[in-house]
N, C-alpha and C positions, 0 to 999 in steps of 0.2 A: 099253145094256140095264141095266147096273149102276146108272146114275144114275136110270133110271125106277123100278127096284125100291127104291132108297134113298129116293126122293121118295115113293113109295107107302107105305113102312114108317114114315117119320117121323111122320105124323099119328097113327098107332097108338101109337108110343112116347110122344108128347106127351099123348095122351088118357089113357093108362095112368098116366103120371106125375102128371097133374093130378087123377086120381081117387084117388090114394093119400093124401089128406089126413090130418090128425092126428085120432086118436080123442079122445073126450071125456075119457078117463082119462089123457091125456097129462100128463107131469110137467114139461113145458117152462115152466109158469108159476112153478115154484119158483125161489127165488133161487139164482143160481150160487154154487157153493162158492168159497172163497178159493183162490188158487193153492196154498198149502201144504196145504189140505184136499184139493184135487184130486190133488196128488201122493200123498197118503196113500191115496186111493181106488184109485189105479192099483196093480196088482199087479206092480211093477217087479222084484221079486226072482225072479219066475218067468218071465223071458223064455225063449222056446223055444231049444233048442240050435241050431236052424236055422230060418230063415223059409222056406227052399226047399220048394216043393211047391205043391199046389193048395189054394186057399181058397174057401169057398163061403158064400153068404149064410146068416145065422143064422135070419132070419125069411123063409122061402120063401113065406109066404102073401101077401106084398105084391105089388102090381101090377108093381113094377119091382124086379128082382133083379140082383145082380152076382156074378161069380166072378173069381178072380184066380189067376195063375200066377207064382210067384217062383222065380228061379234065377239064380245067378251075379251077384248084386247088380243084378238087373233085374226089373221087375214089369210085367205086362200085366193090365189089368182090362177085362173084357168085360161087356156087358149079357148076362145069363144068360137062357136060355129060361124062360118061365113057362107055366102051364097054358093060358093063352089065346094065347100067342105063342111058337112054337118057334124064333124067330130069335135069332141072336147078333150083336153088333156091338162094335167097339172103343170103349172109353170112355177108357182111359188107357194109355200106354206110356211108361215112364221108368226112371230109375235107382232102385235101392233100396239105398242105402249103409248097410249095417248096420255098427255099430261103436260106437254110443252105447248106454250102459246106462240112458238116461232113458226108453226106450220110445217115443220120438218120432223118426220118420224123415222127412226132407224129400226128396221125389223130384223130380228135374229131368226134365220131360217131353220126349219126342221130338216137338217141335212140328211138324217136317216131316211125320212119319208121321201124326200126329193131324190135321193140316190136310186130309189126304185122306180122312178118315173122317167121314162126315156126323154121327154121333151122339157123336163124341169130345169130350172137354173142351177148352175153349179156353184153359185156364190153362197157364202155363209151369212152375209148381211145384204140388205137392200134398203136404199133410202127412198122414202115416199115423201112428197111435198104437196101440201094443199095450197093451191094458187087459184084465185078467181073462181071458186066454186068447183074446182076440179082436183082430183088426186092424180099426181104425176109421178111416174117412175121411168127409169131408163131400161131399155130392152136391148140386148146385144146378141147378134148371131153372125157368125162367119166374118168377124171383124167390123161389122157395121153396127153402130149404136144409134138408137132413135128414141125419142121420148114417147111414152104412152100416156094419153090423157083419158081419165075415167070420170064419169059424172054419176052422182048418186041417183038411183032410180026408185029405190024403196027405202 
């Protein structure tokens, strides 16, 4: 029964992800800043005292949203419910080794757990960056990659 529901929900997630294209006012066409300029743009001096807690999508108007829970150097990222789809599903489960003051954290994924989740990432690692009060990671589906911005809510 679980497989039937997962198979039935997959096309909905794929359609929602495909419909979330970039708007015309997107700034992706601008030249990427140099690494030193990028470091200056990040608000590294204001890392949170703790990453532990619930994080939610900044832009909840998108067709695809995520939420995360961080505790004890562990992160779980789920597809979050949207106005059109009340379902949740695992996207990422992995380590969250805080200790670097650079604002970048490389998570090692729980590949075994994610392999059993239909909508989970197939990657072994995922880079999370803390910038300007937001936790940012890249999400890819069907050849399209987009940044996901999460803000701490608890």
